[in-house]
N, CA, C and O atoms as a CHARMM CRD file, in Angstrom:
* protein
*
  300
    1    1 UNK  N     21.53300 -67.21500  54.20900 PROA 1      0.00000
    2    1 UNK  CA    22.88400 -66.18000  53.84700 PROA 1      0.00000
    3    1 UNK  C     22.89000 -66.34900  52.30600 PROA 1      0.00000
    4    1 UNK  O     22.33600 -67.35000  51.85000 PROA 1      0.00000
    5    2 UNK  N     23.44100 -65.50000  51.50600 PROA 2      0.00000
    6    2 UNK  CA    23.61600 -65.49500  50.28300 PROA 2      0.00000
    7    2 UNK  C     25.11700 -66.23200  49.92000 PROA 2      0.00000
    8    2 UNK  O     26.06200 -65.92800  50.64900 PROA 2      0.00000
    9    3 UNK  N     25.29300 -66.97400  49.06000 PROA 3      0.00000
   10    3 UNK  CA    26.48300 -67.83100  48.79600 PROA 3      0.00000
   11    3 UNK  C     27.45200 -66.95400  48.43400 PROA 3      0.00000
   12    3 UNK  O     28.56200 -67.43300  48.66600 PROA 3      0.00000
   13    4 UNK  N     27.49600 -65.78100  47.92600 PROA 4      0.00000
   14    4 UNK  CA    28.69000 -65.07900  47.75700 PROA 4      0.00000
   15    4 UNK  C     29.65600 -64.65700  48.98900 PROA 4      0.00000
   16    4 UNK  O     30.85400 -64.89200  49.14400 PROA 4      0.00000
   17    5 UNK  N     28.75300 -63.96500  49.80200 PROA 5      0.00000
   18    5 UNK  CA    29.55900 -63.73100  50.96200 PROA 5      0.00000
   19    5 UNK  C     30.53200 -65.04100  51.65000 PROA 5      0.00000
   20    5 UNK  O     31.72600 -65.09200  51.94400 PROA 5      0.00000
   21    6 UNK  N     29.50600 -65.96200  51.74000 PROA 6      0.00000
   22    6 UNK  CA    30.03600 -67.34400  52.42800 PROA 6      0.00000
   23    6 UNK  C     31.09800 -67.78400  51.66500 PROA 6      0.00000
   24    6 UNK  O     32.00400 -68.30300  52.31700 PROA 6      0.00000
   25    7 UNK  N     31.28800 -67.70600  50.12400 PROA 7      0.00000
   26    7 UNK  CA    32.20600 -68.12300  49.45100 PROA 7      0.00000
   27    7 UNK  C     33.52700 -67.57000  49.45200 PROA 7      0.00000
   28    7 UNK  O     34.61500 -68.07300  49.16800 PROA 7      0.00000
   29    8 UNK  N     33.14400 -66.24600  49.89500 PROA 8      0.00000
   30    8 UNK  CA    34.25100 -65.45600  50.12200 PROA 8      0.00000
   31    8 UNK  C     34.92300 -65.43500  51.29400 PROA 8      0.00000
   32    8 UNK  O     36.12100 -65.16400  51.22300 PROA 8      0.00000
   33    9 UNK  N     34.30200 -65.72100  52.69300 PROA 9      0.00000
   34    9 UNK  CA    35.02600 -66.31600  53.78600 PROA 9      0.00000
   35    9 UNK  C     35.59400 -67.55400  53.54500 PROA 9      0.00000
   36    9 UNK  O     36.75200 -67.60700  53.95800 PROA 9      0.00000
   37   10 UNK  N     35.16200 -68.64600  52.98500 PROA 10     0.00000
   38   10 UNK  CA    35.79300 -69.75800  53.05400 PROA 10     0.00000
   39   10 UNK  C     37.01600 -70.15100  52.20100 PROA 10     0.00000
   40   10 UNK  O     37.82100 -71.07400  52.32900 PROA 10     0.00000
   41   11 UNK  N     36.88200 -68.94600  51.09200 PROA 11     0.00000
   42   11 UNK  CA    38.29800 -69.33400  50.05300 PROA 11     0.00000
   43   11 UNK  C     39.50300 -68.25900  51.14800 PROA 11     0.00000
   44   11 UNK  O     40.69000 -68.58400  51.18100 PROA 11     0.00000
   45   12 UNK  N     39.16500 -67.43100  51.69400 PROA 12     0.00000
   46   12 UNK  CA    39.94400 -66.71400  52.57900 PROA 12     0.00000
   47   12 UNK  C     40.63600 -67.62700  53.49500 PROA 12     0.00000
   48   12 UNK  O     41.84000 -67.49900  53.71800 PROA 12     0.00000
   49   13 UNK  N     39.89800 -68.57000  54.04900 PROA 13     0.00000
   50   13 UNK  CA    40.14400 -69.75700  54.99600 PROA 13     0.00000
   51   13 UNK  C     41.25100 -70.73800  54.41500 PROA 13     0.00000
   52   13 UNK  O     41.98700 -71.40800  55.13900 PROA 13     0.00000
   53   14 UNK  N     41.28800 -70.74700  52.99100 PROA 14     0.00000
   54   14 UNK  CA    42.10900 -71.77100  52.25300 PROA 14     0.00000
   55   14 UNK  C     43.27600 -71.93700  52.91900 PROA 14     0.00000
   56   14 UNK  O     43.87300 -70.86500  53.02100 PROA 14     0.00000
   57   15 UNK  N     43.96300 -73.05200  53.52100 PROA 15     0.00000
   58   15 UNK  CA    45.15100 -73.14600  53.64400 PROA 15     0.00000
   59   15 UNK  C     45.54900 -72.39900  55.13200 PROA 15     0.00000
   60   15 UNK  O     46.71100 -72.29000  55.52200 PROA 15     0.00000
   61   16 UNK  N     44.58800 -72.00400  55.73600 PROA 16     0.00000
   62   16 UNK  CA    44.93300 -71.33200  57.38000 PROA 16     0.00000
   63   16 UNK  C     44.50000 -72.07000  58.21100 PROA 16     0.00000
   64   16 UNK  O     44.03500 -73.18200  57.96100 PROA 16     0.00000
   65   17 UNK  N     44.58800 -71.56800  59.31500 PROA 17     0.00000
   66   17 UNK  CA    44.16800 -72.45900  60.60300 PROA 17     0.00000
   67   17 UNK  C     42.96900 -71.68400  61.19800 PROA 17     0.00000
   68   17 UNK  O     42.68100 -71.84900  62.38300 PROA 17     0.00000
   69   18 UNK  N     42.29800 -70.88500  60.44900 PROA 18     0.00000
   70   18 UNK  CA    40.85200 -70.43200  60.78300 PROA 18     0.00000
   71   18 UNK  C     39.76700 -71.13400  60.99100 PROA 18     0.00000
   72   18 UNK  O     39.65900 -72.17300  60.34000 PROA 18     0.00000
   73   19 UNK  N     38.83300 -70.81400  61.81100 PROA 19     0.00000
   74   19 UNK  CA    37.70300 -71.90600  61.69100 PROA 19     0.00000
   75   19 UNK  C     36.66600 -71.05300  61.62800 PROA 19     0.00000
   76   19 UNK  O     36.81100 -69.84500  61.81900 PROA 19     0.00000
   77   20 UNK  N     35.56400 -71.59000  61.36200 PROA 20     0.00000
   78   20 UNK  CA    33.95800 -71.05900  61.03900 PROA 20     0.00000
   79   20 UNK  C     33.25600 -71.55900  61.44900 PROA 20     0.00000
   80   20 UNK  O     33.25200 -72.78400  61.32700 PROA 20     0.00000
   81   21 UNK  N     32.25300 -70.89400  62.17700 PROA 21     0.00000
   82   21 UNK  CA    31.17300 -71.29500  62.79900 PROA 21     0.00000
   83   21 UNK  C     29.54600 -70.99800  62.27600 PROA 21     0.00000
   84   21 UNK  O     28.91100 -69.95400  62.42400 PROA 21     0.00000
   85   22 UNK  N     29.14500 -72.14600  61.68200 PROA 22     0.00000
   86   22 UNK  CA    27.85100 -71.71600  60.95900 PROA 22     0.00000
   87   22 UNK  C     26.61900 -72.00900  61.65500 PROA 22     0.00000
   88   22 UNK  O     26.29000 -73.17900  61.85200 PROA 22     0.00000
   89   23 UNK  N     25.92500 -71.05100  62.03500 PROA 23     0.00000
   90   23 UNK  CA    24.19900 -71.37300  62.34500 PROA 23     0.00000
   91   23 UNK  C     23.39500 -71.90900  61.21900 PROA 23     0.00000
   92   23 UNK  O     23.40700 -71.34300  60.12600 PROA 23     0.00000
   93   24 UNK  N     22.78300 -72.84800  61.41600 PROA 24     0.00000
   94   24 UNK  CA    22.30500 -73.53600  60.58900 PROA 24     0.00000
   95   24 UNK  C     20.45700 -73.76200  60.85100 PROA 24     0.00000
   96   24 UNK  O     20.11500 -74.56200  61.72200 PROA 24     0.00000
   97   25 UNK  N     19.69300 -73.22900  60.28100 PROA 25     0.00000
   98   25 UNK  CA    18.34900 -72.99900  60.47500 PROA 25     0.00000
   99   25 UNK  C     17.91500 -74.32900  60.99000 PROA 25     0.00000
  100   25 UNK  O     18.21300 -75.33300  60.34300 PROA 25     0.00000
  101   26 UNK  N     17.14900 -74.43600  62.24300 PROA 26     0.00000
  102   26 UNK  CA    16.35400 -75.25400  62.95200 PROA 26     0.00000
  103   26 UNK  C     17.57900 -76.40000  63.64100 PROA 26     0.00000
  104   26 UNK  O     17.39600 -77.59000  63.89500 PROA 26     0.00000
  105   27 UNK  N     18.76500 -75.63700  63.82000 PROA 27     0.00000
  106   27 UNK  CA    19.66800 -76.50900  64.29100 PROA 27     0.00000
  107   27 UNK  C     20.10500 -75.51100  65.74600 PROA 27     0.00000
  108   27 UNK  O     20.23600 -74.28900  65.67500 PROA 27     0.00000
  109   28 UNK  N     20.27600 -76.25900  66.94500 PROA 28     0.00000
  110   28 UNK  CA    20.81800 -75.35000  68.09500 PROA 28     0.00000
  111   28 UNK  C     22.03600 -75.29600  68.33500 PROA 28     0.00000
  112   28 UNK  O     22.45600 -74.29100  68.90900 PROA 28     0.00000
  113   29 UNK  N     22.90000 -76.29700  67.98900 PROA 29     0.00000
  114   29 UNK  CA    24.45700 -76.13800  68.03000 PROA 29     0.00000
  115   29 UNK  C     25.41000 -75.82100  66.50700 PROA 29     0.00000
  116   29 UNK  O     25.32900 -76.49600  65.48100 PROA 29     0.00000
  117   30 UNK  N     26.02600 -74.97900  66.65700 PROA 30     0.00000
  118   30 UNK  CA    26.98100 -74.25200  65.37700 PROA 30     0.00000
  119   30 UNK  C     27.75200 -75.46000  64.45200 PROA 30     0.00000
  120   30 UNK  O     28.30600 -76.36500  65.07600 PROA 30     0.00000
  121   31 UNK  N     27.77400 -75.46800  63.42300 PROA 31     0.00000
  122   31 UNK  CA    28.52000 -76.35600  62.59400 PROA 31     0.00000
  123   31 UNK  C     29.89500 -75.59700  62.33200 PROA 31     0.00000
  124   31 UNK  O     30.03000 -74.52400  61.74400 PROA 31     0.00000
  125   32 UNK  N     30.90400 -76.40700  62.90900 PROA 32     0.00000
  126   32 UNK  CA    32.32300 -76.06200  62.73100 PROA 32     0.00000
  127   32 UNK  C     33.18700 -76.28700  61.41100 PROA 32     0.00000
  128   32 UNK  O     33.24100 -77.45100  61.01500 PROA 32     0.00000
  129   33 UNK  N     33.72500 -75.52000  60.83500 PROA 33     0.00000
  130   33 UNK  CA    34.42800 -76.04900  59.69200 PROA 33     0.00000
  131   33 UNK  C     35.91300 -75.29300  59.87600 PROA 33     0.00000
  132   33 UNK  O     36.11800 -74.08500  59.99600 PROA 33     0.00000
  133   34 UNK  N     36.85400 -76.35900  59.86200 PROA 34     0.00000
  134   34 UNK  CA    37.88400 -75.51100  59.91400 PROA 34     0.00000
  135   34 UNK  C     39.00500 -76.77400  58.98800 PROA 34     0.00000
  136   34 UNK  O     38.77800 -77.96000  58.75100 PROA 34     0.00000
  137   35 UNK  N     40.11000 -75.99700  58.66800 PROA 35     0.00000
  138   35 UNK  CA    41.34900 -76.74900  57.78200 PROA 35     0.00000
  139   35 UNK  C     40.82800 -76.88300  56.54700 PROA 35     0.00000
  140   35 UNK  O     40.83600 -77.96100  55.95100 PROA 35     0.00000
  141   36 UNK  N     40.22000 -75.54600  55.95600 PROA 36     0.00000
  142   36 UNK  CA    40.01400 -75.42200  54.33900 PROA 36     0.00000
  143   36 UNK  C     40.77500 -75.87900  53.47300 PROA 36     0.00000
  144   36 UNK  O     41.97300 -75.61400  53.57900 PROA 36     0.00000
  145   37 UNK  N     40.36800 -76.59700  52.50400 PROA 37     0.00000
  146   37 UNK  CA    41.86500 -76.84700  51.31900 PROA 37     0.00000
  147   37 UNK  C     40.96400 -75.91400  50.34800 PROA 37     0.00000
  148   37 UNK  O     41.56300 -74.93300  49.90700 PROA 37     0.00000
  149   38 UNK  N     39.97800 -76.02900  50.05700 PROA 38     0.00000
  150   38 UNK  CA    39.28400 -75.82700  48.88900 PROA 38     0.00000
  151   38 UNK  C     37.64200 -75.48400  49.13600 PROA 38     0.00000
  152   38 UNK  O     36.81700 -76.18700  49.71900 PROA 38     0.00000
  153   39 UNK  N     37.45100 -74.16400  48.49400 PROA 39     0.00000
  154   39 UNK  CA    35.90500 -74.15500  48.38900 PROA 39     0.00000
  155   39 UNK  C     35.48300 -73.61800  47.07000 PROA 39     0.00000
  156   39 UNK  O     36.15900 -72.84400  46.39200 PROA 39     0.00000
  157   40 UNK  N     34.25700 -74.11000  46.74300 PROA 40     0.00000
  158   40 UNK  CA    33.83900 -73.80800  45.14700 PROA 40     0.00000
  159   40 UNK  C     32.35700 -73.62600  45.46300 PROA 40     0.00000
  160   40 UNK  O     31.83600 -74.17800  46.43200 PROA 40     0.00000
  161   41 UNK  N     31.73300 -72.88400  44.66700 PROA 41     0.00000
  162   41 UNK  CA    30.54200 -72.63200  44.23700 PROA 41     0.00000
  163   41 UNK  C     29.73200 -73.92000  43.34700 PROA 41     0.00000
  164   41 UNK  O     30.31900 -74.41500  42.38500 PROA 41     0.00000
  165   42 UNK  N     28.67900 -74.29600  43.65200 PROA 42     0.00000
  166   42 UNK  CA    28.04100 -75.33900  42.82400 PROA 42     0.00000
  167   42 UNK  C     27.38200 -74.62200  41.60900 PROA 42     0.00000
  168   42 UNK  O     27.22400 -73.43800  41.31300 PROA 42     0.00000
  169   43 UNK  N     27.01200 -75.98100  40.93400 PROA 43     0.00000
  170   43 UNK  CA    25.42000 -75.10800  39.74700 PROA 43     0.00000
  171   43 UNK  C     24.47200 -74.82000  40.29800 PROA 43     0.00000
  172   43 UNK  O     23.78700 -73.95700  39.75000 PROA 43     0.00000
  173   44 UNK  N     24.06300 -75.29600  41.40400 PROA 44     0.00000
  174   44 UNK  CA    22.77300 -74.91200  41.92400 PROA 44     0.00000
  175   44 UNK  C     22.89300 -73.29900  42.54300 PROA 44     0.00000
  176   44 UNK  O     23.95500 -72.67700  42.56100 PROA 44     0.00000
  177   45 UNK  N     21.82600 -72.86300  42.95000 PROA 45     0.00000
  178   45 UNK  CA    22.04600 -71.26300  42.96700 PROA 45     0.00000
  179   45 UNK  C     22.28500 -71.13400  44.41700 PROA 45     0.00000
  180   45 UNK  O     22.20700 -69.93700  44.69600 PROA 45     0.00000
  181   46 UNK  N     22.55000 -71.86500  45.48800 PROA 46     0.00000
  182   46 UNK  CA    22.84200 -71.72800  46.53800 PROA 46     0.00000
  183   46 UNK  C     23.92000 -72.98900  47.06500 PROA 46     0.00000
  184   46 UNK  O     24.12800 -73.16100  48.26600 PROA 46     0.00000
  185   47 UNK  N     24.39500 -73.61100  46.28500 PROA 47     0.00000
  186   47 UNK  CA    25.29400 -74.56300  46.82500 PROA 47     0.00000
  187   47 UNK  C     26.63800 -74.46700  46.79100 PROA 47     0.00000
  188   47 UNK  O     27.29900 -74.08100  45.82700 PROA 47     0.00000
  189   48 UNK  N     27.09900 -74.86300  47.98200 PROA 48     0.00000
  190   48 UNK  CA    28.59800 -74.59400  48.30600 PROA 48     0.00000
  191   48 UNK  C     29.30900 -75.99000  48.36100 PROA 48     0.00000
  192   48 UNK  O     28.69400 -76.81300  49.04000 PROA 48     0.00000
  193   49 UNK  N     30.56400 -76.46400  47.74900 PROA 49     0.00000
  194   49 UNK  CA    31.29100 -77.72900  48.42700 PROA 49     0.00000
  195   49 UNK  C     32.59000 -77.06700  48.72000 PROA 49     0.00000
  196   49 UNK  O     33.30700 -76.34000  48.03300 PROA 49     0.00000
  197   50 UNK  N     32.69700 -77.55700  50.01700 PROA 50     0.00000
  198   50 UNK  CA    34.27900 -77.57300  50.94000 PROA 50     0.00000
  199   50 UNK  C     34.94200 -78.76900  51.14500 PROA 50     0.00000
  200   50 UNK  O     34.48300 -79.76800  51.69800 PROA 50     0.00000
  201   51 UNK  N     36.14600 -78.60600  50.62800 PROA 51     0.00000
  202   51 UNK  CA    36.90700 -79.99800  51.05700 PROA 51     0.00000
  203   51 UNK  C     37.96900 -79.61600  52.15500 PROA 51     0.00000
  204   51 UNK  O     39.00800 -79.02200  51.86300 PROA 51     0.00000
  205   52 UNK  N     37.70800 -79.91800  53.17800 PROA 52     0.00000
  206   52 UNK  CA    38.95400 -79.58000  54.40300 PROA 52     0.00000
  207   52 UNK  C     40.00100 -81.08900  54.49900 PROA 52     0.00000
  208   52 UNK  O     39.76800 -82.16200  53.94200 PROA 52     0.00000
  209   53 UNK  N     40.91000 -80.82200  55.18200 PROA 53     0.00000
  210   53 UNK  CA    41.56300 -82.18600  55.75700 PROA 53     0.00000
  211   53 UNK  C     40.86100 -83.26200  56.37100 PROA 53     0.00000
  212   53 UNK  O     41.31200 -84.40300  56.27300 PROA 53     0.00000
  213   54 UNK  N     39.95800 -83.06400  56.90400 PROA 54     0.00000
  214   54 UNK  CA    39.06100 -84.20300  57.10800 PROA 54     0.00000
  215   54 UNK  C     38.22900 -84.81400  56.28900 PROA 54     0.00000
  216   54 UNK  O     38.17900 -86.02200  56.05800 PROA 54     0.00000
  217   55 UNK  N     37.31600 -83.63900  55.67900 PROA 55     0.00000
  218   55 UNK  CA    35.81700 -83.83600  55.09100 PROA 55     0.00000
  219   55 UNK  C     35.60800 -83.24500  53.99600 PROA 55     0.00000
  220   55 UNK  O     36.30300 -82.29300  53.64300 PROA 55     0.00000
  221   56 UNK  N     34.53500 -83.75500  53.22800 PROA 56     0.00000
  222   56 UNK  CA    34.43400 -83.37300  52.12300 PROA 56     0.00000
  223   56 UNK  C     32.92900 -82.76100  52.39200 PROA 56     0.00000
  224   56 UNK  O     31.99800 -83.56600  52.40700 PROA 56     0.00000
  225   57 UNK  N     32.69400 -81.53800  52.57800 PROA 57     0.00000
  226   57 UNK  CA    31.20900 -81.17500  52.95800 PROA 57     0.00000
  227   57 UNK  C     30.43600 -80.37300  51.74600 PROA 57     0.00000
  228   57 UNK  O     31.16900 -79.81400  50.93100 PROA 57     0.00000
  229   58 UNK  N     29.07600 -80.27800  51.57200 PROA 58     0.00000
  230   58 UNK  CA    28.06400 -79.59900  50.78000 PROA 58     0.00000
  231   58 UNK  C     27.53100 -79.01200  51.58100 PROA 58     0.00000
  232   58 UNK  O     27.32800 -79.62800  52.62700 PROA 58     0.00000
  233   59 UNK  N     27.00800 -77.43800  51.49300 PROA 59     0.00000
  234   59 UNK  CA    26.15500 -76.74100  52.09600 PROA 59     0.00000
  235   59 UNK  C     25.09000 -75.93900  51.22400 PROA 59     0.00000
  236   59 UNK  O     25.41500 -75.49200  50.12400 PROA 59     0.00000
  237   60 UNK  N     23.94900 -75.78700  51.68700 PROA 60     0.00000
  238   60 UNK  CA    22.67800 -75.23000  51.06300 PROA 60     0.00000
  239   60 UNK  C     22.94300 -73.50000  51.67000 PROA 60     0.00000
  240   60 UNK  O     22.22100 -72.98900  52.52700 PROA 60     0.00000
  241   61 UNK  N     23.85900 -72.95400  51.15700 PROA 61     0.00000
  242   61 UNK  CA    23.75700 -71.44800  52.01500 PROA 61     0.00000
  243   61 UNK  C     22.64000 -70.69400  52.29000 PROA 61     0.00000
  244   61 UNK  O     22.60600 -69.74100  53.06800 PROA 61     0.00000
  245   62 UNK  N     21.64900 -71.16800  51.59100 PROA 62     0.00000
  246   62 UNK  CA    20.26000 -70.47200  52.06200 PROA 62     0.00000
  247   62 UNK  C     19.71200 -71.15800  53.63500 PROA 62     0.00000
  248   62 UNK  O     18.89000 -70.56900  54.33800 PROA 62     0.00000
  249   63 UNK  N     20.20600 -72.21400  53.93200 PROA 63     0.00000
  250   63 UNK  CA    20.08100 -72.36600  55.22600 PROA 63     0.00000
  251   63 UNK  C     20.94300 -71.70800  56.41600 PROA 63     0.00000
  252   63 UNK  O     20.69400 -71.78800  57.61900 PROA 63     0.00000
  253   64 UNK  N     22.04700 -71.02000  55.77800 PROA 64     0.00000
  254   64 UNK  CA    22.82300 -70.57700  56.82500 PROA 64     0.00000
  255   64 UNK  C     22.03300 -69.40600  57.53400 PROA 64     0.00000
  256   64 UNK  O     21.53200 -68.52300  56.83700 PROA 64     0.00000
  257   65 UNK  N     21.91200 -69.38500  58.92800 PROA 65     0.00000
  258   65 UNK  CA    21.57600 -68.18400  59.16900 PROA 65     0.00000
  259   65 UNK  C     22.36700 -67.18300  60.01800 PROA 65     0.00000
  260   65 UNK  O     21.98700 -66.02200  60.17000 PROA 65     0.00000
  261   66 UNK  N     23.37700 -67.63400  60.51400 PROA 66     0.00000
  262   66 UNK  CA    24.45500 -66.72300  60.50400 PROA 66     0.00000
  263   66 UNK  C     26.19600 -67.40100  60.63500 PROA 66     0.00000
  264   66 UNK  O     26.38800 -68.56000  61.00500 PROA 66     0.00000
  265   67 UNK  N     27.09800 -66.64600  60.33900 PROA 67     0.00000
  266   67 UNK  CA    28.42300 -67.36900  60.29600 PROA 67     0.00000
  267   67 UNK  C     29.11200 -66.63000  61.54600 PROA 67     0.00000
  268   67 UNK  O     28.58100 -65.54500  61.78400 PROA 67     0.00000
  269   68 UNK  N     29.93300 -66.89500  62.20500 PROA 68     0.00000
  270   68 UNK  CA    31.03800 -66.35800  62.86700 PROA 68     0.00000
  271   68 UNK  C     32.38300 -67.09200  62.96400 PROA 68     0.00000
  272   68 UNK  O     32.59100 -68.26000  62.63700 PROA 68     0.00000
  273   69 UNK  N     33.29400 -66.17600  63.48900 PROA 69     0.00000
  274   69 UNK  CA    34.70700 -66.12900  63.02000 PROA 69     0.00000
  275   69 UNK  C     35.46000 -65.81800  64.29100 PROA 69     0.00000
  276   69 UNK  O     35.06400 -64.72000  64.68500 PROA 69     0.00000
  277   70 UNK  N     36.50500 -66.38200  65.21500 PROA 70     0.00000
  278   70 UNK  CA    37.20600 -65.55000  66.00800 PROA 70     0.00000
  279   70 UNK  C     38.18000 -64.64800  65.25200 PROA 70     0.00000
  280   70 UNK  O     38.79700 -64.93000  64.22500 PROA 70     0.00000
  281   71 UNK  N     38.20400 -63.39500  66.02500 PROA 71     0.00000
  282   71 UNK  CA    38.85300 -62.46800  64.88800 PROA 71     0.00000
  283   71 UNK  C     40.53300 -62.79100  65.21300 PROA 71     0.00000
  284   71 UNK  O     40.90700 -63.02400  66.36300 PROA 71     0.00000
  285   72 UNK  N     41.40400 -62.77200  64.13500 PROA 72     0.00000
  286   72 UNK  CA    42.70300 -62.84700  64.57500 PROA 72     0.00000
  287   72 UNK  C     43.82800 -61.56100  64.82900 PROA 72     0.00000
  288   72 UNK  O     45.05900 -61.53000  64.83000 PROA 72     0.00000
  289   73 UNK  N     43.01300 -60.76300  64.99300 PROA 73     0.00000
  290   73 UNK  CA    43.74200 -59.42500  65.57400 PROA 73     0.00000
  291   73 UNK  C     43.86500 -59.20600  67.26700 PROA 73     0.00000
  292   73 UNK  O     44.52600 -58.35200  67.85900 PROA 73     0.00000
  293   74 UNK  N     42.99000 -60.28500  67.84000 PROA 74     0.00000
  294   74 UNK  CA    43.36200 -60.20300  69.18000 PROA 74     0.00000
  295   74 UNK  C     41.99200 -59.30600  70.02700 PROA 74     0.00000
  296   74 UNK  O     41.82100 -59.25300  71.24500 PROA 74     0.00000
  297   75 UNK  N     41.40600 -58.86500  69.28800 PROA 75     0.00000
  298   75 UNK  CA    40.19600 -57.96800  69.75100 PROA 75     0.00000
  299   75 UNK  C     38.94300 -58.76300  69.81200 PROA 75     0.00000
  300   75 UNK  O     37.88900 -58.22700  70.15600 PROA 75     0.00000
């Protein structure tokens, strides 16, 4: 996955209760991100830094195979 779409999704999550599940290449279980406080692009071409209430997370966006989020409109 390219970093641009992922960073936009994460920035939309800042300060909300929304959750995002990422499928990482080579992993069977999704990686869940919630309570996003801040998301920024790193100097590397695919790096993303995510600060949540609980954790500081660094992701290489090129390893993300898919991202999915529960819709807020009830559908």
